[in-house]
N, CA, C and O atoms as CSV, one atom per row, in Angstrom:
chain,resi,resn,atom,element,x,y,z
A,1,MET,N,N,12.928,-6.156,-16.515
A,1,MET,CA,C,13.440,-5.005,-15.859
A,1,MET,C,C,12.598,-3.765,-16.140
A,1,MET,O,O,12.199,-3.055,-15.218
A,2,MET,N,N,12.329,-3.508,-17.436
A,2,MET,CA,C,11.486,-2.390,-17.803
A,2,MET,C,C,10.123,-2.474,-17.196
A,2,MET,O,O,9.546,-1.465,-16.791
A,3,GLU,N,N,9.589,-3.709,-17.127
A,3,GLU,CA,C,8.232,-3.939,-16.588
A,3,GLU,C,C,8.212,-3.454,-15.119
A,3,GLU,O,O,7.276,-2.771,-14.702
A,4,ASP,N,N,9.243,-3.811,-14.352
A,4,ASP,CA,C,9.314,-3.422,-12.923
A,4,ASP,C,C,9.291,-1.924,-12.762
A,4,ASP,O,O,8.642,-1.416,-11.848
A,5,VAL,N,N,9.989,-1.191,-13.633
A,5,VAL,CA,C,10.045,0.257,-13.567
A,5,VAL,C,C,8.643,0.787,-13.834
A,5,VAL,O,O,8.182,1.675,-13.117
A,6,LEU,N,N,7.957,0.272,-14.840
A,6,LEU,CA,C,6.633,0.683,-15.202
A,6,LEU,C,C,5.646,0.485,-14.057
A,6,LEU,O,O,4.826,1.352,-13.758
A,7,VAL,N,N,5.752,-0.679,-13.430
A,7,VAL,CA,C,4.919,-1.040,-12.315
A,7,VAL,C,C,5.025,-0.010,-11.199
A,7,VAL,O,O,4.036,0.412,-10.600
A,8,LYS,N,N,6.305,0.383,-10.945
A,8,LYS,CA,C,6.502,1.345,-9.856
A,8,LYS,C,C,5.897,2.723,-10.117
A,8,LYS,O,O,5.478,3.439,-9.207
A,9,LEU,N,N,5.876,3.054,-11.407
A,9,LEU,CA,C,5.345,4.362,-11.810
A,9,LEU,C,C,3.864,4.463,-12.077
A,9,LEU,O,O,3.272,5.539,-11.997
A,10,ASN,N,N,3.271,3.328,-12.396
A,10,ASN,CA,C,1.852,3.339,-12.813
A,10,ASN,C,C,1.086,2.515,-11.767
A,10,ASN,O,O,1.345,1.323,-11.597
A,11,PRO,N,N,0.144,3.159,-11.072
A,11,PRO,CA,C,-0.685,2.390,-10.056
A,11,PRO,C,C,-1.567,1.323,-10.718
A,11,PRO,O,O,-1.867,0.300,-10.103
A,12,LEU,N,N,-1.992,1.565,-12.003
A,12,LEU,CA,C,-2.847,0.621,-12.627
A,12,LEU,C,C,-2.008,-0.674,-12.929
A,12,LEU,O,O,-2.526,-1.778,-12.762
A,13,LEU,N,N,-0.764,-0.548,-13.357
A,13,LEU,CA,C,-0.019,-1.646,-13.642
A,13,LEU,C,C,0.365,-2.391,-12.301
A,13,LEU,O,O,0.496,-3.615,-12.282
A,14,LEU,N,N,0.531,-1.649,-11.248
A,14,LEU,CA,C,0.758,-2.245,-9.916
A,14,LEU,C,C,-0.413,-3.095,-9.568
A,14,LEU,O,O,-0.247,-4.234,-9.133
A,15,TRP,N,N,-1.605,-2.569,-9.747
A,15,TRP,CA,C,-2.816,-3.237,-9.403
A,15,TRP,C,C,-2.952,-4.545,-10.239
A,15,TRP,O,O,-3.343,-5.594,-9.728
A,16,GLN,N,N,-2.625,-4.433,-11.483
A,16,GLN,CA,C,-2.718,-5.659,-12.344
A,16,GLN,C,C,-1.628,-6.683,-11.952
A,16,GLN,O,O,-1.867,-7.886,-12.052
A,17,LYS,N,N,-0.490,-6.250,-11.527
A,17,LYS,CA,C,0.560,-7.153,-11.087
A,17,LYS,C,C,0.110,-7.881,-9.818
A,17,LYS,O,O,0.375,-9.072,-9.654
A,18,LEU,N,N,-0.562,-7.171,-8.936
A,18,LEU,CA,C,-1.009,-7.815,-7.713
A,18,LEU,C,C,-2.110,-8.841,-8.019
A,18,LEU,O,O,-2.323,-9.771,-7.242
A,19,HIS,N,N,-2.789,-8.676,-9.123
A,19,HIS,CA,C,-3.856,-9.603,-9.453
A,19,HIS,C,C,-3.291,-10.821,-10.163
A,19,HIS,O,O,-4.048,-11.658,-10.655
A,20,SER,N,N,-1.981,-10.928,-10.221
A,20,SER,CA,C,-1.404,-12.057,-10.873
A,20,SER,C,C,-1.508,-13.293,-9.938
A,20,SER,O,O,-2.233,-13.264,-8.944
A,21,THR,N,N,-0.803,-14.328,-10.262
A,21,THR,CA,C,-0.878,-15.571,-9.406
A,21,THR,C,C,-0.232,-15.398,-7.996
A,21,THR,O,O,-0.493,-16.175,-7.077
A,22,ARG,N,N,0.578,-14.398,-7.877
A,22,ARG,CA,C,1.255,-14.148,-6.645
A,22,ARG,C,C,0.381,-13.566,-5.503
A,22,ARG,O,O,0.756,-13.545,-4.331
A,23,ARG,N,N,-0.832,-13.087,-5.942
A,23,ARG,CA,C,-1.657,-12.438,-4.990
A,23,ARG,C,C,-2.111,-13.452,-3.891
A,23,ARG,O,O,-2.399,-13.013,-2.777
A,24,GLU,N,N,-2.182,-14.683,-4.134
A,24,GLU,CA,C,-2.626,-15.697,-3.231
A,24,GLU,C,C,-1.645,-15.718,-2.017
A,24,GLU,O,O,-2.079,-15.881,-0.876
A,25,LEU,N,N,-0.375,-15.559,-2.266
A,25,LEU,CA,C,0.611,-15.533,-1.256
A,25,LEU,C,C,0.345,-14.408,-0.238
A,25,LEU,O,O,0.319,-14.614,0.975
A,26,PHE,N,N,0.150,-13.211,-0.806
A,26,PHE,CA,C,-0.018,-12.024,0.017
A,26,PHE,C,C,-1.266,-11.849,0.765
A,26,PHE,O,O,-1.282,-11.371,1.900
A,27,PHE,N,N,-2.377,-12.258,0.096
A,27,PHE,CA,C,-3.656,-11.859,0.624
A,27,PHE,C,C,-4.516,-13.030,1.135
A,27,PHE,O,O,-5.167,-12.873,2.168
A,28,THR,N,N,-4.550,-14.124,0.506
A,28,THR,CA,C,-5.500,-15.145,0.814
A,28,THR,C,C,-4.863,-16.434,1.255
A,28,THR,O,O,-5.522,-17.474,1.279
A,29,SER,N,N,-3.676,-16.391,1.583
A,29,SER,CA,C,-2.923,-17.641,2.023
A,29,SER,C,C,-3.305,-18.079,3.364
A,29,SER,O,O,-4.091,-17.425,4.049
A,30,THR,N,N,-2.758,-19.191,3.761
A,30,THR,CA,C,-3.096,-19.694,5.105
A,30,THR,C,C,-2.163,-19.182,6.235
A,30,THR,O,O,-2.266,-19.621,7.380
A,31,PHE,N,N,-1.237,-18.228,5.878
A,31,PHE,CA,C,-0.385,-17.629,6.850
A,31,PHE,C,C,-1.233,-16.942,7.861
A,31,PHE,O,O,-2.368,-16.572,7.560
A,32,ASP,N,N,-0.710,-16.744,9.104
A,32,ASP,CA,C,-1.504,-16.035,10.062
A,32,ASP,C,C,-1.475,-14.519,9.718
A,32,ASP,O,O,-0.644,-14.057,8.936
A,33,LEU,N,N,-2.397,-13.784,10.323
A,33,LEU,CA,C,-2.638,-12.368,9.994
A,33,LEU,C,C,-1.399,-11.524,10.204
A,33,LEU,O,O,-1.098,-10.638,9.404
A,34,LYS,N,N,-0.667,-11.803,11.302
A,34,LYS,CA,C,0.457,-10.951,11.651
A,34,LYS,C,C,1.518,-11.071,10.523
A,34,LYS,O,O,2.104,-10.066,10.123
A,35,LEU,N,N,1.757,-12.282,10.021
A,35,LEU,CA,C,2.822,-12.519,9.034
A,35,LEU,C,C,2.326,-11.910,7.704
A,35,LEU,O,O,3.147,-11.338,6.986
A,36,ARG,N,N,1.094,-11.996,7.351
A,36,ARG,CA,C,0.622,-11.444,6.102
A,36,ARG,C,C,0.713,-9.939,6.092
A,36,ARG,O,O,1.010,-9.339,5.059
A,37,LYS,N,N,0.447,-9.286,7.298
A,37,LYS,CA,C,0.589,-7.898,7.424
A,37,LYS,C,C,2.054,-7.475,7.198
A,37,LYS,O,O,2.299,-6.475,6.523
A,38,LYS,N,N,3.026,-8.214,7.747
A,38,LYS,CA,C,4.398,-7.876,7.613
A,38,LYS,C,C,4.806,-8.056,6.146
A,38,LYS,O,O,5.594,-7.263,5.631
A,39,ILE,N,N,4.310,-9.032,5.500
A,39,ILE,CA,C,4.646,-9.258,4.076
A,39,ILE,C,C,4.151,-8.110,3.238
A,39,ILE,O,O,4.879,-7.588,2.394
A,40,VAL,N,N,2.896,-7.708,3.469
A,40,VAL,CA,C,2.304,-6.603,2.717
A,40,VAL,C,C,3.074,-5.323,2.940
A,40,VAL,O,O,3.401,-4.628,1.977
A,41,LYS,N,N,3.379,-4.984,4.207
A,41,LYS,CA,C,4.100,-3.824,4.533
A,41,LYS,C,C,5.532,-3.819,3.975
A,41,LYS,O,O,6.076,-2.764,3.648
A,42,CYS,N,N,6.113,-4.976,3.875
A,42,CYS,CA,C,7.471,-5.091,3.373
A,42,CYS,C,C,7.485,-4.962,1.829
A,42,CYS,O,O,8.223,-4.153,1.268
A,43,TYR,N,N,6.668,-5.762,1.184
A,43,TYR,CA,C,6.745,-5.845,-0.299
A,43,TYR,C,C,5.850,-4.896,-0.983
A,43,TYR,O,O,6.307,-4.152,-1.850
A,44,ILE,N,N,4.556,-4.869,-0.641
A,44,ILE,CA,C,3.612,-4.032,-1.348
A,44,ILE,C,C,3.799,-2.574,-1.087
A,44,ILE,O,O,3.737,-1.768,-2.016
A,45,TRP,N,N,4.029,-2.205,0.158
A,45,TRP,CA,C,4.169,-0.775,0.464
A,45,TRP,C,C,5.495,-0.265,-0.189
A,45,TRP,O,O,5.546,0.869,-0.664
A,46,SER,N,N,6.511,-1.069,-0.207
A,46,SER,CA,C,7.797,-0.600,-0.833
A,46,SER,C,C,7.615,-0.354,-2.291
A,46,SER,O,O,8.215,0.581,-2.822
A,47,ILE,N,N,6.818,-1.142,-2.979
A,47,ILE,CA,C,6.589,-0.937,-4.413
A,47,ILE,C,C,5.709,0.273,-4.620
A,47,ILE,O,O,5.935,1.099,-5.504
A,48,THR,N,N,4.678,0.350,-3.758
A,48,THR,CA,C,3.692,1.417,-3.910
A,48,THR,C,C,4.282,2.756,-3.647
A,48,THR,O,O,4.055,3.727,-4.370
A,49,LEU,N,N,5.074,2.785,-2.555
A,49,LEU,CA,C,5.657,4.095,-2.123
A,49,LEU,C,C,7.008,4.451,-2.703
A,49,LEU,O,O,7.707,5.316,-2.176
A,50,PHE,N,N,7.382,3.780,-3.799
A,50,PHE,CA,C,8.666,4.066,-4.441
A,50,PHE,C,C,8.775,5.519,-4.853
A,50,PHE,O,O,7.970,5.973,-5.667
A,51,GLY,N,N,9.730,6.269,-4.331
A,51,GLY,CA,C,9.863,7.660,-4.746
A,51,GLY,C,C,8.854,8.585,-4.138
A,51,GLY,O,O,8.705,9.716,-4.601
A,52,ALA,N,N,8.151,8.149,-3.114
A,52,ALA,CA,C,7.066,8.982,-2.521
A,52,ALA,C,C,7.640,10.275,-1.888
A,52,ALA,O,O,6.895,11.235,-1.691
A,53,GLU,N,N,8.926,10.311,-1.572
A,53,GLU,CA,C,9.525,11.471,-0.975
A,53,GLU,C,C,9.427,12.660,-1.849
A,53,GLU,O,O,9.427,13.783,-1.344
A,54,THR,N,N,9.339,12.480,-3.182
A,54,THR,CA,C,9.411,13.575,-4.108
A,54,THR,C,C,8.019,13.909,-4.729
A,54,THR,O,O,7.894,14.820,-5.547
A,55,TRP,N,N,7.016,13.163,-4.323
A,55,TRP,CA,C,5.660,13.270,-4.956
A,55,TRP,C,C,4.966,14.602,-4.454
A,55,TRP,O,O,5.129,15.004,-3.302
A,56,THR,N,N,4.248,15.208,-5.305
A,56,THR,CA,C,3.336,16.235,-4.947
A,56,THR,C,C,1.933,15.678,-4.971
A,56,THR,O,O,1.358,15.407,-6.025
A,57,LEU,N,N,1.399,15.516,-3.763
A,57,LEU,CA,C,0.099,14.806,-3.701
A,57,LEU,C,C,-1.059,15.699,-3.834
A,57,LEU,O,O,-1.226,16.623,-3.038
A,58,ARG,N,N,-1.872,15.466,-4.811
A,58,ARG,CA,C,-3.118,16.181,-4.942
A,58,ARG,C,C,-4.194,15.418,-4.157
A,58,ARG,O,O,-3.966,14.305,-3.683
A,59,ALA,N,N,-5.349,16.031,-4.036
A,59,ALA,CA,C,-6.442,15.393,-3.278
A,59,ALA,C,C,-6.851,14.100,-3.955
A,59,ALA,O,O,-7.207,13.141,-3.270
A,60,VAL,N,N,-6.809,14.042,-5.317
A,60,VAL,CA,C,-7.224,12.800,-6.025
A,60,VAL,C,C,-6.205,11.745,-5.788
A,60,VAL,O,O,-6.575,10.577,-5.670
A,61,ASP,N,N,-4.872,12.087,-5.706
A,61,ASP,CA,C,-3.849,11.140,-5.436
A,61,ASP,C,C,-4.006,10.497,-4.054
A,61,ASP,O,O,-3.881,9.286,-3.868
A,62,GLN,N,N,-4.284,11.369,-3.120
A,62,GLN,CA,C,-4.496,10.902,-1.718
A,62,GLN,C,C,-5.706,9.890,-1.663
A,62,GLN,O,O,-5.631,8.852,-1.006
A,63,LYS,N,N,-6.760,10.225,-2.346
A,63,LYS,CA,C,-7.945,9.419,-2.401
A,63,LYS,C,C,-7.602,8.015,-2.981
A,63,LYS,O,O,-8.040,6.981,-2.477
A,64,HIS,N,N,-6.776,8.046,-4.092
A,64,HIS,CA,C,-6.429,6.761,-4.703
A,64,HIS,C,C,-5.522,5.940,-3.805
A,64,HIS,O,O,-5.652,4.717,-3.748
A,65,LEU,N,N,-4.592,6.601,-3.091
A,65,LEU,CA,C,-3.713,5.825,-2.192
A,65,LEU,C,C,-4.495,5.263,-1.067
A,65,LEU,O,O,-4.273,4.114,-0.684
A,66,GLU,N,N,-5.432,6.034,-0.496
A,66,GLU,CA,C,-6.230,5.504,0.598
A,66,GLU,C,C,-7.153,4.383,0.114
A,66,GLU,O,O,-7.451,3.467,0.881
A,67,SER,N,N,-7.596,4.434,-1.098
A,67,SER,CA,C,-8.467,3.383,-1.679
A,67,SER,C,C,-7.627,2.119,-1.858
A,67,SER,O,O,-8.059,1.003,-1.568
A,68,PHE,N,N,-6.362,2.355,-2.366
A,68,PHE,CA,C,-5.559,1.166,-2.512
A,68,PHE,C,C,-5.178,0.489,-1.202
A,68,PHE,O,O,-5.118,-0.738,-1.126
A,69,GLU,N,N,-4.912,1.316,-0.136
A,69,GLU,CA,C,-4.634,0.807,1.173
A,69,GLU,C,C,-5.829,-0.050,1.711
A,69,GLU,O,O,-5.646,-1.142,2.251
A,70,MET,N,N,-7.071,0.516,1.528
A,70,MET,CA,C,-8.195,-0.243,1.992
A,70,MET,C,C,-8.428,-1.493,1.175
A,70,MET,O,O,-8.870,-2.497,1.734
A,71,TRP,N,N,-8.156,-1.488,-0.116
A,71,TRP,CA,C,-8.275,-2.672,-0.955
A,71,TRP,C,C,-7.370,-3.720,-0.376
A,71,TRP,O,O,-7.772,-4.874,-0.227
A,72,CYS,N,N,-6.116,-3.334,-0.035
A,72,CYS,CA,C,-5.164,-4.312,0.502
A,72,CYS,C,C,-5.662,-4.900,1.803
A,72,CYS,O,O,-5.645,-6.117,1.986
A,73,TRP,N,N,-6.120,-4.013,2.741
A,73,TRP,CA,C,-6.595,-4.557,3.981
A,73,TRP,C,C,-7.838,-5.394,3.800
A,73,TRP,O,O,-7.998,-6.383,4.515
A,74,THR,N,N,-8.694,-5.070,2.920
A,74,THR,CA,C,-9.895,-5.858,2.686
A,74,THR,C,C,-9.602,-7.221,2.147
A,74,THR,O,O,-10.191,-8.219,2.563
A,75,ARG,N,N,-8.661,-7.254,1.190
A,75,ARG,CA,C,-8.219,-8.607,0.614
A,75,ARG,C,C,-7.589,-9.403,1.760
A,75,ARG,O,O,-7.882,-10.588,1.919
A,76,MET,N,N,-6.721,-8.760,2.567
A,76,MET,CA,C,-6.067,-9.492,3.574
A,76,MET,C,C,-7.036,-10.012,4.596
A,76,MET,O,O,-6.803,-11.098,5.126
A,77,GLY,N,N,-8.066,-9.344,4.901
A,77,GLY,CA,C,-9.051,-9.758,5.842
A,77,GLY,C,C,-10.029,-10.868,5.247
A,77,GLY,O,O,-10.960,-11.338,5.902
A,78,LYS,N,N,-9.744,-11.214,4.025
A,78,LYS,CA,C,-10.475,-12.230,3.336
A,78,LYS,C,C,-12.022,-11.815,3.221
A,78,LYS,O,O,-12.937,-12.628,3.354
A,79,THR,N,N,-12.181,-10.586,2.983
A,79,THR,CA,C,-13.581,-10.063,2.760
A,79,THR,C,C,-13.815,-9.825,1.339
A,79,THR,O,O,-13.029,-9.143,0.682
A,80,SER,N,N,-14.905,-10.382,0.814
A,80,SER,CA,C,-15.219,-10.228,-0.578
A,80,SER,C,C,-15.617,-8.759,-0.838
A,80,SER,O,O,-16.111,-8.067,0.053
A,81,TRP,N,N,-15.399,-8.331,-2.021
A,81,TRP,CA,C,-15.760,-6.975,-2.363
A,81,TRP,C,C,-17.218,-6.790,-2.522
A,81,TRP,O,O,-17.698,-5.656,-2.548
A,82,THR,N,N,-17.963,-7.882,-2.633
A,82,THR,CA,C,-19.492,-7.813,-2.684
A,82,THR,C,C,-20.070,-7.724,-1.370
A,82,THR,O,O,-21.245,-7.368,-1.278
A,83,ASP,N,N,-19.358,-8.018,-0.273
A,83,ASP,CA,C,-19.861,-7.858,1.047
A,83,ASP,C,C,-19.878,-6.367,1.386
A,83,ASP,O,O,-18.955,-5.623,1.055
A,84,ARG,N,N,-20.938,-5.964,2.043
A,84,ARG,CA,C,-21.019,-4.537,2.407
A,84,ARG,C,C,-20.518,-4.367,3.821
A,84,ARG,O,O,-21.241,-4.406,4.817
A,85,VAL,N,N,-19.173,-4.169,3.816
A,85,VAL,CA,C,-18.500,-4.005,5.102
A,85,VAL,C,C,-17.836,-2.617,5.114
A,85,VAL,O,O,-17.121,-2.249,4.182
A,86,ARG,N,N,-18.086,-1.870,6.173
A,86,ARG,CA,C,-17.503,-0.497,6.259
A,86,ARG,C,C,-15.970,-0.621,6.444
A,86,ARG,O,O,-15.420,-1.606,6.935
A,87,ASN,N,N,-15.355,0.473,6.001
A,87,ASN,CA,C,-13.838,0.466,6.148
A,87,ASN,C,C,-13.385,0.378,7.571
A,87,ASN,O,O,-12.343,-0.220,7.837
A,88,GLU,N,N,-14.138,0.962,8.533
A,88,GLU,CA,C,-13.743,0.834,9.898
A,88,GLU,C,C,-13.780,-0.564,10.423
A,88,GLU,O,O,-12.950,-0.975,11.234
A,89,GLU,N,N,-14.772,-1.296,9.939
A,89,GLU,CA,C,-14.890,-2.703,10.319
A,89,GLU,C,C,-13.702,-3.547,9.755
A,89,GLU,O,O,-13.176,-4.421,10.444
A,90,VAL,N,N,-13.310,-3.273,8.533
A,90,VAL,CA,C,-12.256,-3.960,7.910
A,90,VAL,C,C,-10.988,-3.671,8.704
A,90,VAL,O,O,-10.258,-4.604,9.038
A,91,LEU,N,N,-10.708,-2.435,9.008
A,91,LEU,CA,C,-9.532,-2.028,9.832
A,91,LEU,C,C,-9.530,-2.735,11.217
A,91,LEU,O,O,-8.485,-3.166,11.706
A,92,LEU,N,N,-10.670,-2.834,11.797
A,92,LEU,CA,C,-10.758,-3.529,13.099
A,92,LEU,C,C,-10.430,-5.066,12.947
A,92,LEU,O,O,-9.762,-5.667,13.788
A,93,ARG,N,N,-10.934,-5.641,11.843
A,93,ARG,CA,C,-10.644,-7.042,11.624
A,93,ARG,C,C,-9.150,-7.371,11.481
A,93,ARG,O,O,-8.658,-8.362,12.021
A,94,VAL,N,N,-8.450,-6.510,10.742
A,94,VAL,CA,C,-7.031,-6.757,10.463
A,94,VAL,C,C,-6.146,-6.050,11.549
A,94,VAL,O,O,-4.920,-6.165,11.531
A,95,LYS,N,N,-6.811,-5.314,12.495
A,95,LYS,CA,C,-6.066,-4.688,13.580
A,95,LYS,C,C,-5.041,-3.670,13.045
A,95,LYS,O,O,-3.873,-3.695,13.430
A,96,GLU,N,N,-5.476,-2.821,12.195
A,96,GLU,CA,C,-4.648,-1.830,11.552
A,96,GLU,C,C,-5.327,-0.431,11.597
A,96,GLU,O,O,-6.506,-0.308,11.930
A,97,LYS,N,N,-4.540,0.612,11.250
A,97,LYS,CA,C,-5.093,1.917,11.079
A,97,LYS,C,C,-4.676,2.344,9.715
A,97,LYS,O,O,-3.754,1.783,9.123
A,98,ARG,N,N,-5.390,3.389,9.190
A,98,ARG,CA,C,-4.960,4.020,7.991
A,98,ARG,C,C,-3.666,4.746,8.189
A,98,ARG,O,O,-3.595,5.663,9.008
A,99,ASN,N,N,-2.626,4.367,7.458
A,99,ASN,CA,C,-1.316,5.049,7.716
A,99,ASN,C,C,-0.483,5.282,6.508
A,99,ASN,O,O,0.694,5.627,6.620
A,100,ILE,N,N,-1.095,5.091,5.276
A,100,ILE,CA,C,-0.236,5.263,4.117
A,100,ILE,C,C,0.178,6.743,3.859
A,100,ILE,O,O,1.301,7.028,3.444
A,101,LEU,N,N,-0.758,7.646,4.117
A,101,LEU,CA,C,-0.481,9.090,3.980
A,101,LEU,C,C,0.502,9.523,5.080
A,101,LEU,O,O,1.358,10.375,4.840
A,102,HIS,N,N,0.390,8.966,6.239
A,102,HIS,CA,C,1.305,9.330,7.347
A,102,HIS,C,C,2.727,8.837,7.004
A,102,HIS,O,O,3.725,9.498,7.294
A,103,GLU,N,N,2.776,7.605,6.352
A,103,GLU,CA,C,4.116,7.114,5.969
A,103,GLU,C,C,4.690,7.957,4.909
A,103,GLU,O,O,5.900,8.182,4.926
A,104,ILE,N,N,3.941,8.444,3.994
A,104,ILE,CA,C,4.518,9.308,2.988
A,104,ILE,C,C,5.045,10.616,3.634
A,104,ILE,O,O,6.158,11.050,3.339
A,105,SER,N,N,4.265,11.207,4.479
A,105,SER,CA,C,4.737,12.450,5.095
A,105,SER,C,C,6.009,12.234,5.983
A,105,SER,O,O,6.871,13.109,6.062
A,106,LYS,N,N,6.095,11.087,6.621
A,106,LYS,CA,C,7.359,10.673,7.333
A,106,LYS,C,C,8.493,10.604,6.386
A,106,LYS,O,O,9.556,11.176,6.626
A,107,ARG,N,N,8.278,9.893,5.283
A,107,ARG,CA,C,9.373,9.759,4.253
A,107,ARG,C,C,9.798,11.129,3.728
A,107,ARG,O,O,10.992,11.372,3.550
A,108,LYS,N,N,8.858,12.016,3.479
A,108,LYS,CA,C,9.188,13.342,3.008
A,108,LYS,C,C,10.028,14.118,3.992
A,108,LYS,O,O,11.004,14.765,3.615
A,109,ALA,N,N,9.637,14.052,5.292
A,109,ALA,CA,C,10.422,14.686,6.311
A,109,ALA,C,C,11.860,14.178,6.461
A,109,ALA,O,O,12.794,14.945,6.697
A,110,ASN,N,N,12.001,12.861,6.316
A,110,ASN,CA,C,13.335,12.324,6.354
A,110,ASN,C,C,14.190,12.770,5.175
A,110,ASN,O,O,15.372,13.096,5.289
A,111,TRP,N,N,13.505,12.760,4.038
A,111,TRP,CA,C,14.264,13.181,2.771
A,111,TRP,C,C,14.675,14.614,2.869
A,111,TRP,O,O,15.801,14.955,2.507
A,112,ILE,N,N,13.786,15.486,3.356
A,112,ILE,CA,C,14.144,16.946,3.501
A,112,ILE,C,C,15.280,17.081,4.487
A,112,ILE,O,O,16.162,17.919,4.300
A,113,GLY,N,N,15.279,16.322,5.471
A,113,GLY,CA,C,16.407,16.320,6.426
A,113,GLY,C,C,17.718,15.993,5.812
A,113,GLY,O,O,18.720,16.638,6.120
A,114,HIS,N,N,17.756,15.004,4.944
A,114,HIS,CA,C,18.966,14.619,4.247
A,114,HIS,C,C,19.414,15.754,3.320
A,114,HIS,O,O,20.595,16.096,3.258
A,115,ILE,N,N,18.452,16.320,2.609
A,115,ILE,CA,C,18.784,17.357,1.682
A,115,ILE,C,C,19.390,18.664,2.448
A,115,ILE,O,O,20.395,19.239,2.030
A,116,MET,N,N,18.720,19.047,3.542
A,116,MET,CA,C,19.212,20.172,4.332
A,116,MET,C,C,20.526,19.979,4.910
A,116,MET,O,O,21.318,20.916,5.010
A,117,ARG,N,N,20.807,18.718,5.322
A,117,ARG,CA,C,22.125,18.401,5.889
A,117,ARG,C,C,23.236,18.533,4.867
A,117,ARG,O,O,24.364,18.876,5.221
A,118,ARG,N,N,22.941,18.271,3.628
A,118,ARG,CA,C,23.985,18.342,2.606
A,118,ARG,C,C,24.548,19.705,2.418
A,118,ARG,O,O,25.725,19.852,2.088
A,119,ASN,N,N,23.743,20.706,2.617
A,119,ASN,CA,C,24.217,22.064,2.401
A,119,ASN,C,C,24.853,22.598,3.692
A,119,ASN,O,O,25.321,23.736,3.726
């Protein structure tokens, strides 16, 4: 239980948890691309963006979140980190756009709406 809370709060622990034996299911399994994208958006994004409504994002935090997003899409596209593939190419392969920062801003807007409605 305590480990799960730490994973949600610390990106390094999240990254280490993804490198466990379960990573094969999410990133390199034989599931089709569409299903793997749904699994990542459902499970990985929910853990990564836990409490994002209240975050104050600095430029460094945004850079780390975008790097993590690209790491996920690269792994999902079964591209080795030693291959010199541009981010745009990876996004084209998995048929996705960068949207983690957009998702955070959307969550913040919804959260502010709930807070304003309470008063």
